[in-house]
LODO-867737 format. One record per residue (C-alpha): residue in one letter; chain; residue number from 1; z, y, x. Coordinates in nm, 2 decimals. Example, Ala and Ser with C-alpha at 12.3 -4.5 7.8 and 13.67 -1.06 7.14 Angstrom:
DRENBA, r, c, k, w, v, u
DRENBA, A, A, 1, 0.78, -0.45, 1.23
DRENBA, S, A, 2, 0.71, -0.11, 1.37
***
This chain:
DRENBA, r, c, k, w, v, u
DRENBA, M, A, 1, -2.14, -1.57, -2.98
DRENBA, H, A, 2, -2.31, -1.86, -2.81
DRENBA, T, A, 3, -2.56, -1.61, -2.66
DRENBA, I, A, 4, -2.28, -1.40, -2.51
DRENBA, F, A, 5, -2.11, -1.71, -2.37
DRENBA, L, A, 6, -2.44, -1.81, -2.19
DRENBA, I, A, 7, -2.46, -1.46, -2.04
DRENBA, I, A, 8, -2.10, -1.47, -1.93
DRENBA, K, A, 9, -2.15, -1.82, -1.77
DRENBA, R, A, 10, -2.46, -1.70, -1.59
DRENBA, E, A, 11, -2.29, -1.38, -1.45
DRENBA, Y, A, 12, -1.99, -1.58, -1.35
DRENBA, L, A, 13, -2.16, -1.87, -1.18
DRENBA, V, A, 14, -2.42, -1.65, -0.99
DRENBA, R, A, 15, -2.14, -1.44, -0.83
DRENBA, V, A, 16, -1.89, -1.72, -0.77
DRENBA, R, A, 17, -2.14, -1.94, -0.59
DRENBA, K, A, 18, -2.23, -1.67, -0.34
DRENBA, K, A, 19, -2.12, -1.73, 0.01
DRENBA, S, A, 20, -1.98, -1.38, 0.04
DRENBA, F, A, 21, -1.75, -1.44, -0.26
DRENBA, I, A, 22, -1.62, -1.77, -0.11
DRENBA, V, A, 23, -1.57, -1.62, 0.24
DRENBA, M, A, 24, -1.39, -1.31, 0.12
DRENBA, T, A, 25, -1.17, -1.50, -0.13
DRENBA, I, A, 26, -1.05, -1.73, 0.14
DRENBA, L, A, 27, -1.04, -1.49, 0.43
DRENBA, G, A, 28, -0.92, -1.19, 0.24
DRENBA, P, A, 29, -0.54, -1.25, 0.26
DRENBA, V, A, 30, -0.59, -1.40, 0.61
DRENBA, L, A, 31, -0.77, -1.09, 0.74
DRENBA, I, A, 32, -0.50, -0.86, 0.59
DRENBA, F, A, 33, -0.22, -1.06, 0.75
DRENBA, G, A, 34, -0.42, -1.08, 1.08
DRENBA, F, A, 35, -0.49, -0.71, 1.07
DRENBA, Y, A, 36, -0.13, -0.61, 1.05
DRENBA, A, A, 37, -0.03, -0.88, 1.30
DRENBA, I, A, 38, -0.28, -0.74, 1.55
DRENBA, I, A, 39, -0.16, -0.39, 1.49
DRENBA, G, A, 40, 0.20, -0.50, 1.55
DRENBA, W, A, 41, 0.10, -0.70, 1.87
DRENBA, A, A, 42, -0.10, -0.40, 2.00
DRENBA, A, A, 43, 0.19, -0.16, 1.93
DRENBA, V, A, 44, 0.43, -0.38, 2.12
DRENBA, S, A, 45, 0.21, -0.48, 2.41
DRENBA, S, A, 46, 0.08, -0.13, 2.47
DRENBA, I, A, 47, 0.42, 0.01, 2.54
DRENBA, N, A, 48, 0.42, 0.17, 2.88
DRENBA, Q, A, 49, 0.77, 0.25, 3.01
DRENBA, K, A, 50, 0.81, 0.60, 3.12
DRENBA, K, A, 51, 1.02, 0.69, 3.43
DRENBA, I, A, 52, 1.23, 1.00, 3.36
DRENBA, A, A, 53, 1.43, 1.18, 3.63
DRENBA, V, A, 54, 1.73, 1.39, 3.52
DRENBA, V, A, 55, 1.86, 1.67, 3.74
DRENBA, D, A, 56, 2.20, 1.75, 3.59
DRENBA, E, A, 57, 2.37, 2.06, 3.74
DRENBA, S, A, 58, 2.64, 2.05, 3.47
DRENBA, G, A, 59, 2.75, 1.69, 3.56
DRENBA, R, A, 60, 2.81, 1.61, 3.20
DRENBA, F, A, 61, 2.50, 1.40, 3.12
DRENBA, S, A, 62, 2.49, 1.14, 3.39
DRENBA, G, A, 63, 2.44, 0.80, 3.21
DRENBA, K, A, 64, 2.42, 0.96, 2.87
DRENBA, F, A, 65, 2.05, 0.88, 2.82
DRENBA, K, A, 66, 1.99, 0.53, 2.70
DRENBA, N, A, 67, 1.72, 0.32, 2.86
DRENBA, D, A, 68, 1.49, 0.12, 2.64
DRENBA, D, A, 69, 1.15, -0.04, 2.65
DRENBA, E, A, 70, 0.98, 0.29, 2.64
DRENBA, T, A, 71, 1.19, 0.51, 2.87
DRENBA, L, A, 72, 1.38, 0.45, 3.20
DRENBA, F, A, 73, 1.61, 0.73, 3.31
DRENBA, S, A, 74, 1.74, 0.79, 3.67
DRENBA, Y, A, 75, 1.98, 1.06, 3.80
DRENBA, P, A, 76, 1.88, 1.17, 4.15
DRENBA, K, A, 77, 2.16, 1.37, 4.33
DRENBA, T, A, 78, 1.94, 1.65, 4.45
DRENBA, S, A, 79, 1.83, 2.00, 4.37
DRENBA, L, A, 80, 1.56, 2.09, 4.13
DRENBA, A, A, 81, 1.33, 2.21, 4.41
DRENBA, S, A, 82, 1.37, 1.88, 4.60
DRENBA, A, A, 83, 1.32, 1.68, 4.28
DRENBA, K, A, 84, 0.99, 1.87, 4.22
DRENBA, K, A, 85, 0.86, 1.80, 4.56
DRENBA, A, A, 86, 0.94, 1.42, 4.53
DRENBA, F, A, 87, 0.82, 1.41, 4.17
DRENBA, V, A, 88, 0.48, 1.26, 4.24
DRENBA, K, A, 89, 0.59, 1.04, 4.53
DRENBA, Q, A, 90, 0.86, 0.88, 4.32
DRENBA, G, A, 91, 0.62, 0.81, 4.04
DRENBA, Y, A, 92, 0.81, 0.99, 3.77
DRENBA, D, A, 93, 0.64, 1.07, 3.44
DRENBA, A, A, 94, 0.88, 1.36, 3.36
DRENBA, L, A, 95, 1.16, 1.56, 3.52
DRENBA, V, A, 96, 1.44, 1.70, 3.30
DRENBA, F, A, 97, 1.65, 1.99, 3.44
DRENBA, I, A, 98, 1.99, 2.06, 3.28
DRENBA, P, A, 99, 2.15, 2.38, 3.41
DRENBA, K, A, 100, 2.52, 2.43, 3.45
DRENBA, D, A, 101, 2.56, 2.66, 3.15
DRENBA, V, A, 102, 2.38, 2.43, 2.91
DRENBA, I, A, 103, 2.68, 2.41, 2.68
DRENBA, E, A, 104, 2.67, 2.78, 2.62
DRENBA, Y, A, 105, 2.29, 2.82, 2.64
DRENBA, P, A, 106, 2.13, 2.49, 2.52
DRENBA, K, A, 107, 1.79, 2.64, 2.51
DRENBA, T, A, 108, 1.77, 2.66, 2.89
DRENBA, V, A, 109, 1.68, 2.29, 2.93
DRENBA, Q, A, 110, 1.35, 2.24, 3.10
DRENBA, I, A, 111, 1.11, 1.94, 3.11
DRENBA, F, A, 112, 0.85, 1.92, 3.39
DRENBA, A, A, 113, 0.56, 1.68, 3.38
DRENBA, E, A, 114, 0.22, 1.65, 3.55
DRENBA, K, A, 115, 0.07, 1.65, 3.20
DRENBA, S, A, 116, 0.21, 1.75, 2.87
DRENBA, V, A, 117, 0.48, 1.52, 2.75
DRENBA, S, A, 118, 0.45, 1.34, 2.42
DRENBA, L, A, 119, 0.63, 1.49, 2.12
DRENBA, A, A, 120, 0.83, 1.17, 2.07
DRENBA, L, A, 121, 0.96, 1.18, 2.43
DRENBA, Q, A, 122, 1.05, 1.55, 2.41
DRENBA, S, A, 123, 1.23, 1.48, 2.08
DRENBA, N, A, 124, 1.43, 1.19, 2.22
DRENBA, I, A, 125, 1.54, 1.40, 2.52
DRENBA, E, A, 126, 1.63, 1.70, 2.30
DRENBA, R, A, 127, 1.82, 1.48, 2.06
DRENBA, A, A, 128, 2.02, 1.31, 2.33
DRENBA, I, A, 129, 2.12, 1.64, 2.49
DRENBA, S, A, 130, 2.20, 1.80, 2.15
DRENBA, K, A, 131, 2.42, 1.50, 2.06
DRENBA, E, A, 132, 2.61, 1.51, 2.38
DRENBA, I, A, 133, 2.67, 1.89, 2.35
DRENBA, E, A, 134, 2.79, 1.83, 2.00
DRENBA, T, A, 135, 3.03, 1.56, 2.12
DRENBA, I, A, 136, 3.16, 1.79, 2.40
DRENBA, K, A, 137, 3.23, 2.08, 2.16
DRENBA, L, A, 138, 3.41, 1.85, 1.92
DRENBA, E, A, 139, 3.63, 1.71, 2.20
DRENBA, Q, A, 140, 3.71, 2.06, 2.31
DRENBA, A, A, 141, 3.82, 2.12, 1.95
DRENBA, G, A, 142, 4.05, 1.82, 1.97
DRENBA, I, A, 143, 3.83, 1.56, 1.80
DRENBA, T, A, 144, 3.81, 1.25, 2.02
DRENBA, Q, A, 145, 3.50, 1.03, 2.05
DRENBA, R, A, 146, 3.69, 0.75, 1.87
DRENBA, I, A, 147, 3.74, 0.97, 1.57
DRENBA, I, A, 148, 3.37, 1.07, 1.58
DRENBA, E, A, 149, 3.26, 0.70, 1.58
DRENBA, D, A, 150, 3.51, 0.61, 1.30
DRENBA, A, A, 151, 3.37, 0.89, 1.09
DRENBA, K, A, 152, 3.01, 0.75, 1.11
DRENBA, V, A, 153, 2.97, 0.52, 0.81
DRENBA, N, A, 154, 2.65, 0.35, 0.68
DRENBA, V, A, 155, 2.66, 0.30, 0.31
DRENBA, D, A, 156, 2.44, 0.02, 0.17
DRENBA, A, A, 157, 2.49, 0.04, -0.20
DRENBA, Q, A, 158, 2.40, -0.25, -0.43
DRENBA, T, A, 159, 2.18, -0.14, -0.73
DRENBA, I, A, 160, 2.24, -0.31, -1.06
DRENBA, S, A, 161, 2.03, -0.28, -1.37
DRENBA, M, A, 162, 2.21, -0.28, -1.71
DRENBA, S, A, 163, 2.05, -0.38, -2.04
DRENBA, E, A, 164, 2.16, -0.53, -2.37
DRENBA, T, A, 165, 2.12, -0.88, -2.23
DRENBA, G, A, 166, 2.35, -0.81, -1.94
DRENBA, E, A, 167, 2.35, -0.69, -1.58
DRENBA, K, A, 168, 2.12, -0.80, -1.30
DRENBA, S, A, 169, 2.07, -0.71, -0.94
DRENBA, S, A, 170, 1.78, -0.47, -0.85
DRENBA, N, A, 171, 1.62, -0.33, -0.54
DRENBA, G, A, 172, 1.47, 0.02, -0.53
DRENBA, I, A, 173, 1.25, -0.04, -0.23
DRENBA, A, A, 174, 1.10, -0.36, -0.36
DRENBA, T, A, 175, 1.04, -0.19, -0.70
DRENBA, T, A, 176, 0.86, 0.10, -0.54
DRENBA, I, A, 177, 0.65, -0.12, -0.31
DRENBA, I, A, 178, 0.54, -0.36, -0.59
DRENBA, S, A, 179, 0.46, -0.08, -0.83
DRENBA, G, A, 180, 0.25, 0.11, -0.58
DRENBA, F, A, 181, 0.07, -0.20, -0.47
DRENBA, C, A, 182, -0.01, -0.30, -0.83
DRENBA, A, A, 183, -0.14, 0.05, -0.91
DRENBA, L, A, 184, -0.35, 0.06, -0.60
DRENBA, L, A, 185, -0.49, -0.28, -0.66
DRENBA, I, A, 186, -0.60, -0.19, -1.02
DRENBA, Y, A, 187, -0.76, 0.13, -0.89
DRENBA, I, A, 188, -0.96, -0.05, -0.62
DRENBA, S, A, 189, -1.06, -0.34, -0.85
DRENBA, V, A, 190, -1.18, -0.11, -1.12
DRENBA, L, A, 191, -1.41, 0.07, -0.87
DRENBA, I, A, 192, -1.53, -0.25, -0.70
DRENBA, Y, A, 193, -1.61, -0.46, -1.01
DRENBA, G, A, 194, -1.71, -0.16, -1.23
DRENBA, T, A, 195, -1.97, -0.07, -0.96
DRENBA, Q, A, 196, -2.09, -0.43, -0.96
DRENBA, V, A, 197, -2.17, -0.41, -1.33
DRENBA, M, A, 198, -2.36, -0.08, -1.28
DRENBA, R, A, 199, -2.56, -0.22, -0.99
DRENBA, G, A, 200, -2.63, -0.55, -1.17
DRENBA, V, A, 201, -2.77, -0.35, -1.47
DRENBA, M, A, 202, -2.98, -0.13, -1.24
DRENBA, E, A, 203, -3.12, -0.43, -1.05
DRENBA, E, A, 204, -3.23, -0.60, -1.37
DRENBA, K, A, 205, -3.38, -0.27, -1.50
DRENBA, T, A, 206, -3.57, -0.18, -1.19
DRENBA, N, A, 207, -3.70, -0.53, -1.15
DRENBA, R, A, 208, -3.81, -0.53, -1.51
DRENBA, I, A, 209, -3.62, -0.86, -1.56
DRENBA, V, A, 210, -3.43, -0.70, -1.85
DRENBA, E, A, 211, -3.76, -0.67, -2.06
DRENBA, V, A, 212, -3.77, -1.05, -2.07
DRENBA, I, A, 213, -3.40, -1.09, -2.14
DRENBA, I, A, 214, -3.40, -0.83, -2.42
DRENBA, S, A, 215, -3.67, -1.03, -2.61
DRENBA, S, A, 216, -3.41, -1.31, -2.65
DRENBA, V, A, 217, -3.07, -1.12, -2.68
DRENBA, K, A, 218, -2.95, -0.79, -2.82
DRENBA, P, A, 219, -2.87, -0.51, -2.57
DRENBA, F, A, 220, -2.50, -0.51, -2.67
DRENBA, Q, A, 221, -2.47, -0.89, -2.62
DRENBA, L, A, 222, -2.63, -0.85, -2.27
DRENBA, M, A, 223, -2.39, -0.56, -2.17
DRENBA, L, A, 224, -2.08, -0.74, -2.31
DRENBA, G, A, 225, -2.17, -1.07, -2.14
DRENBA, K, A, 226, -2.23, -0.90, -1.81
DRENBA, I, A, 227, -1.90, -0.70, -1.83
DRENBA, I, A, 228, -1.69, -1.01, -1.92
DRENBA, G, A, 229, -1.86, -1.23, -1.67
DRENBA, V, A, 230, -1.78, -0.99, -1.38
DRENBA, A, A, 231, -1.42, -0.96, -1.51
DRENBA, L, A, 232, -1.37, -1.33, -1.49
DRENBA, V, A, 233, -1.50, -1.32, -1.13
DRENBA, G, A, 234, -1.24, -1.06, -1.05
DRENBA, L, A, 235, -0.96, -1.26, -1.22
DRENBA, T, A, 236, -1.06, -1.57, -1.03
DRENBA, Q, A, 237, -1.05, -1.39, -0.70
DRENBA, F, A, 238, -0.72, -1.23, -0.78
DRENBA, M, A, 239, -0.56, -1.56, -0.87
DRENBA, L, A, 240, -0.68, -1.73, -0.56
DRENBA, W, A, 241, -0.55, -1.43, -0.35
DRENBA, I, A, 242, -0.21, -1.46, -0.51
DRENBA, I, A, 243, -0.19, -1.83, -0.44
DRENBA, L, A, 244, -0.31, -1.79, -0.07
DRENBA, T, A, 245, -0.08, -1.49, -0.02
DRENBA, T, A, 246, 0.22, -1.68, -0.15
DRENBA, G, A, 247, 0.14, -1.97, 0.08
DRENBA, L, A, 248, 0.10, -1.74, 0.38
DRENBA, I, A, 249, 0.44, -1.57, 0.31
DRENBA, T, A, 250, 0.61, -1.91, 0.27
DRENBA, V, A, 251, 0.46, -2.04, 0.60
DRENBA, G, A, 252, 0.55, -1.71, 0.77
DRENBA, S, A, 253, 0.91, -1.72, 0.65
DRENBA, S, A, 254, 0.94, -2.08, 0.76
DRENBA, V, A, 255, 0.80, -2.01, 1.11
DRENBA, M, A, 256, 1.03, -1.71, 1.15
DRENBA, G, A, 257, 1.33, -1.91, 1.04
DRENBA, Q, A, 258, 1.24, -2.19, 1.29
DRENBA, K, A, 259, 1.20, -1.93, 1.57
DRENBA, E, A, 260, 1.54, -1.77, 1.49
DRENBA, T, A, 261, 1.70, -2.12, 1.50
DRENBA, A, A, 262, 1.53, -2.21, 1.84
DRENBA, Q, A, 263, 1.64, -1.88, 1.99
DRENBA, S, A, 264, 1.99, -1.93, 1.87
DRENBA, A, A, 265, 2.00, -2.28, 2.02
DRENBA, M, A, 266, 1.87, -2.15, 2.35
DRENBA, T, A, 267, 2.12, -1.87, 2.36
DRENBA, A, A, 268, 2.40, -2.12, 2.29
DRENBA, R, A, 269, 2.30, -2.34, 2.58
DRENBA, M, A, 270, 2.28, -2.04, 2.82
DRENBA, N, A, 271, 2.62, -1.92, 2.71
DRENBA, G, A, 272, 2.77, -2.27, 2.72
DRENBA, M, A, 273, 2.86, -2.26, 2.35
DRENBA, P, A, 274, 2.82, -2.56, 2.12
DRENBA, G, A, 275, 2.46, -2.54, 2.00
DRENBA, Q, A, 276, 2.53, -2.62, 1.63
DRENBA, Q, A, 277, 2.81, -2.37, 1.60
DRENBA, E, A, 278, 2.60, -2.09, 1.76
DRENBA, V, A, 279, 2.30, -2.18, 1.54
DRENBA, Q, A, 280, 2.51, -2.16, 1.23
DRENBA, R, A, 281, 2.66, -1.83, 1.34
DRENBA, K, A, 282, 2.32, -1.68, 1.41
DRENBA, M, A, 283, 2.18, -1.80, 1.09
DRENBA, A, A, 284, 2.47, -1.64, 0.90
DRENBA, T, A, 285, 2.44, -1.30, 1.07
DRENBA, A, A, 286, 2.07, -1.27, 1.18
DRENBA, K, A, 287, 1.83, -1.08, 0.95
DRENBA, N, A, 288, 1.50, -1.23, 0.86
DRENBA, P, A, 289, 1.26, -0.96, 0.75
DRENBA, V, A, 290, 1.04, -1.19, 0.54
DRENBA, A, A, 291, 1.35, -1.35, 0.38
DRENBA, D, A, 292, 1.48, -1.00, 0.30
DRENBA, V, A, 293, 1.15, -0.91, 0.13
DRENBA, M, A, 294, 1.15, -1.23, -0.07
DRENBA, K, A, 295, 1.51, -1.18, -0.18
DRENBA, A, A, 296, 1.42, -0.82, -0.29
DRENBA, I, A, 297, 1.12, -0.95, -0.48
DRENBA, E, A, 298, 1.34, -1.20, -0.66
DRENBA, T, A, 299, 1.53, -0.92, -0.82
DRENBA, L, A, 300, 1.22, -0.82, -1.01
DRENBA, N, A, 301, 1.08, -0.97, -1.33
DRENBA, I, A, 302, 0.77, -1.12, -1.16
DRENBA, S, A, 303, 0.63, -1.30, -1.46
DRENBA, M, A, 304, 0.64, -0.98, -1.66
DRENBA, I, A, 305, 0.48, -0.78, -1.38
DRENBA, V, A, 306, 0.20, -1.04, -1.33
DRENBA, A, A, 307, 0.13, -1.06, -1.71
DRENBA, C, A, 308, 0.11, -0.68, -1.75
DRENBA, F, A, 309, -0.10, -0.66, -1.43
DRENBA, L, A, 310, -0.36, -0.90, -1.57
DRENBA, F, A, 311, -0.36, -0.71, -1.90
DRENBA, Y, A, 312, -0.40, -0.37, -1.75
DRENBA, F, A, 313, -0.65, -0.50, -1.50
DRENBA, L, A, 314, -0.87, -0.64, -1.78
DRENBA, G, A, 315, -0.81, -0.34, -2.00
DRENBA, G, A, 316, -0.88, -0.08, -1.73
DRENBA, Y, A, 317, -1.18, -0.28, -1.60
DRENBA, L, A, 318, -1.33, -0.32, -1.95
DRENBA, L, A, 319, -1.29, 0.04, -2.03
DRENBA, Y, A, 320, -1.45, 0.18, -1.71
DRENBA, S, A, 321, -1.71, -0.10, -1.66
DRENBA, A, A, 322, -1.86, -0.02, -2.00
DRENBA, L, A, 323, -1.91, 0.33, -1.88
DRENBA, F, A, 324, -2.05, 0.21, -1.55
DRENBA, G, A, 325, -2.29, -0.02, -1.73
DRENBA, A, A, 326, -2.41, 0.27, -1.94
DRENBA, V, A, 327, -2.47, 0.47, -1.63
DRENBA, G, A, 328, -2.67, 0.18, -1.48
DRENBA, A, A, 329, -2.88, 0.16, -1.79
DRENBA, A, A, 330, -2.94, 0.53, -1.80
DRENBA, V, A, 331, -3.08, 0.58, -1.45
DRENBA, D, A, 332, -3.37, 0.44, -1.25
DRENBA, S, A, 333, -3.22, 0.46, -0.90
DRENBA, E, A, 334, -2.88, 0.47, -0.74
DRENBA, T, A, 335, -2.93, 0.83, -0.62
DRENBA, E, A, 336, -2.94, 0.94, -0.98
DRENBA, T, A, 337, -2.60, 0.79, -1.05
DRENBA, Q, A, 338, -2.41, 1.06, -0.86
DRENBA, Q, A, 339, -2.42, 1.32, -1.14
DRENBA, F, A, 340, -2.28, 1.07, -1.39
DRENBA, M, A, 341, -2.03, 0.90, -1.16
DRENBA, F, A, 342, -1.82, 1.21, -1.11
DRENBA, P, A, 343, -1.69, 1.25, -1.47
DRENBA, I, A, 344, -1.61, 0.87, -1.48
DRENBA, M, A, 345, -1.43, 0.88, -1.15
DRENBA, M, A, 346, -1.22, 1.19, -1.22
DRENBA, P, A, 347, -0.97, 1.02, -1.46
DRENBA, I, A, 348, -0.91, 0.72, -1.23
DRENBA, I, A, 349, -0.87, 0.94, -0.92
DRENBA, A, A, 350, -0.63, 1.16, -1.12
DRENBA, A, A, 351, -0.44, 0.85, -1.22
DRENBA, I, A, 352, -0.36, 0.78, -0.85
DRENBA, A, A, 353, -0.22, 1.14, -0.82
DRENBA, F, A, 354, -0.01, 1.09, -1.13
DRENBA, A, A, 355, 0.11, 0.75, -1.00
DRENBA, Q, A, 356, 0.27, 0.92, -0.70
DRENBA, I, A, 357, 0.46, 1.15, -0.94
DRENBA, A, A, 358, 0.56, 0.85, -1.16
DRENBA, V, A, 359, 0.71, 0.67, -0.86
DRENBA, R, A, 360, 0.95, 0.96, -0.81
DRENBA, D, A, 361, 1.03, 1.00, -1.18
DRENBA, P, A, 362, 0.91, 0.69, -1.38
DRENBA, D, A, 363, 1.07, 0.82, -1.70
DRENBA, G, A, 364, 0.95, 1.18, -1.68
DRENBA, P, A, 365, 0.73, 1.34, -1.95
DRENBA, L, A, 366, 0.42, 1.34, -1.71
DRENBA, A, A, 367, 0.47, 0.97, -1.63
DRENBA, F, A, 368, 0.51, 0.89, -2.00
DRENBA, W, A, 369, 0.20, 1.07, -2.12
DRENBA, T, A, 370, -0.03, 0.95, -1.84
DRENBA, S, A, 371, 0.09, 0.59, -1.90
DRENBA, I, A, 372, -0.01, 0.62, -2.27
DRENBA, I, A, 373, -0.36, 0.78, -2.23
DRENBA, P, A, 374, -0.61, 0.49, -2.19
DRENBA, F, A, 375, -0.80, 0.65, -1.90
DRENBA, T, A, 376, -0.49, 0.67, -1.68
DRENBA, S, A, 377, -0.26, 0.41, -1.83
DRENBA, P, A, 378, -0.38, 0.11, -1.63
DRENBA, V, A, 379, -0.27, 0.27, -1.30
DRENBA, V, A, 380, 0.03, 0.48, -1.41
DRENBA, M, A, 381, 0.19, 0.21, -1.64
DRENBA, M, A, 382, 0.18, -0.04, -1.36
DRENBA, V, A, 383, 0.39, 0.20, -1.15
DRENBA, R, A, 384, 0.64, 0.23, -1.43
DRENBA, I, A, 385, 0.67, -0.14, -1.53
DRENBA, P, A, 386, 0.87, -0.26, -1.23
DRENBA, F, A, 387, 1.12, 0.02, -1.30
DRENBA, G, A, 388, 1.16, -0.09, -1.66
DRENBA, V, A, 389, 0.97, 0.05, -1.96
DRENBA, P, A, 390, 1.09, 0.05, -2.33
DRENBA, G, A, 391, 0.91, -0.20, -2.53
DRENBA, W, A, 392, 0.77, 0.05, -2.78
DRENBA, Q, A, 393, 0.61, 0.25, -2.50
DRENBA, L, A, 394, 0.45, -0.06, -2.35
DRENBA, A, A, 395, 0.32, -0.17, -2.69
DRENBA, L, A, 396, 0.18, 0.17, -2.76
DRENBA, S, A, 397, 0.01, 0.19, -2.43
DRENBA, M, A, 398, -0.15, -0.15, -2.47
DRENBA, V, A, 399, -0.27, -0.07, -2.82
DRENBA, L, A, 400, -0.43, 0.26, -2.72
DRENBA, L, A, 401, -0.59, 0.09, -2.42
DRENBA, V, A, 402, -0.75, -0.16, -2.65
DRENBA, V, A, 403, -0.87, 0.12, -2.88
DRENBA, G, A, 404, -1.00, 0.31, -2.58
DRENBA, F, A, 405, -1.19, 0.00, -2.46
DRENBA, V, A, 406, -1.35, -0.05, -2.80
DRENBA, G, A, 407, -1.44, 0.32, -2.82
DRENBA, T, A, 408, -1.60, 0.34, -2.47
DRENBA, T, A, 409, -1.78, 0.01, -2.53
DRENBA, W, A, 410, -1.93, 0.14, -2.86
DRENBA, I, A, 411, -2.05, 0.46, -2.68
DRENBA, A, A, 412, -2.18, 0.27, -2.38
DRENBA, A, A, 413, -2.36, 0.02, -2.61
DRENBA, R, A, 414, -2.54, 0.31, -2.79
DRENBA, I, A, 415, -2.65, 0.45, -2.45
DRENBA, Y, A, 416, -2.73, 0.10, -2.31
DRENBA, R, A, 417, -2.97, 0.00, -2.60
DRENBA, V, A, 418, -3.19, 0.31, -2.54
DRENBA, G, A, 419, -3.15, 0.35, -2.16
DRENBA, I, A, 420, -3.21, -0.01, -2.06
DRENBA, L, A, 421, -3.58, 0.02, -2.16
DRENBA, M, A, 422, -3.63, 0.38, -2.06
DRENBA, Y, A, 423, -3.83, 0.44, -1.74
DRENBA, G, A, 424, -3.96, 0.74, -1.55
DRENBA, K, A, 425, -3.76, 1.00, -1.74
DRENBA, K, A, 426, -3.50, 1.23, -1.58
DRENBA, T, A, 427, -3.17, 1.17, -1.77
DRENBA, S, A, 428, -2.92, 1.44, -1.84
DRENBA, F, A, 429, -2.59, 1.46, -2.03
DRENBA, R, A, 430, -2.76, 1.63, -2.32
DRENBA, E, A, 431, -3.01, 1.34, -2.34
DRENBA, L, A, 432, -2.72, 1.08, -2.33
DRENBA, S, A, 433, -2.55, 1.26, -2.62
DRENBA, K, A, 434, -2.87, 1.22, -2.82
DRENBA, W, A, 435, -2.89, 0.85, -2.74
DRENBA, V, A, 436, -2.54, 0.79, -2.88
DRENBA, F, A, 437, -2.65, 0.91, -3.23
DRENBA, Y, A, 438, -2.99, 0.75, -3.24
DRENBA, K, A, 439, -3.03, 0.53, -3.54
DRENBA, D, A, 440, -3.10, 0.16, -3.49
***
């Protein structure tokens, strides 16, 4: 046991002390937040307002198109021919022609442009005309605009989870996002850290370092120490990411709250209203996206989700990293790993596909069985847990995952003890099966 501990310590310290680990651990959450912030800023700053001329022969659509940051409508009192001639001079991006009989023949609307108009702009124009034609026909049938507006109702239902311990508020959007995020994180981490184990074994084998190490420790101890050491590196990185992400969300929420307060105070001064009253009114009615997300997350059992995430991360990683380590010991170069990687990758890739089905039906038979099978349970079960999983199903899944890890570790150890000192021989699946049953 002392020998395994020394190997774990070496693998952990070697990786944690690398500059790349420190930089990515600190900058990882910052880069993600910055990436989405840049995308949002680019999306807003790159908006180029389009000038649209509307020639309305029917006289029913003047002022019906709403101006926004992307489109600016004007209604020249001229014929279509004159509007076409002045199209380029006036700097219009598109010209919309609405004929007199558009109510009877709505497909006669035409859109002229120097280049093809975007699908979004075309859809907005068609939607506005369709909505107005619908309103006109309803009014002709005796249904007024007020009745139409009163009939439009937005339902925002509150979801409540019932259990033997009582009722508590829930949020379907937060549940779906958290479950998908946890599943994707386990999928990525298994691939990243499992590949690190494989490459570490290959590096020691190709450099003949392992020949010296094997003289002091058993192959199984070396493999197990390497697997656990890399797992602890992954856990360390995840815990630091969670702390940094929580801090960034808290700071972001505070900054947005202060910004809302400042804007409310400025609006109050411009409108001549008492500043404090207006600030309080704005704070009561304004929506803070970050605060809404945090409120939705509070409806979930975060401690349960985090505990299960750590278990399934470790279980999934240990199961697959043992196989990755066996592949690294069986080959002499990274190009030879391709034929062995595919069978290992198939279950984890399939788990992502099953996870998408589990999001839609977390209690369905497919979601149940794939969350029990060890090769897919780390991903699929993490999708189901935020929705609520019966205790016996969770216990069965965990027990089978441990059994699966023990089984794959035993197979990998049998391959590892032979392959780690095997050089210059082309390995095949048939050869690997023989290594499993070699006697000590």
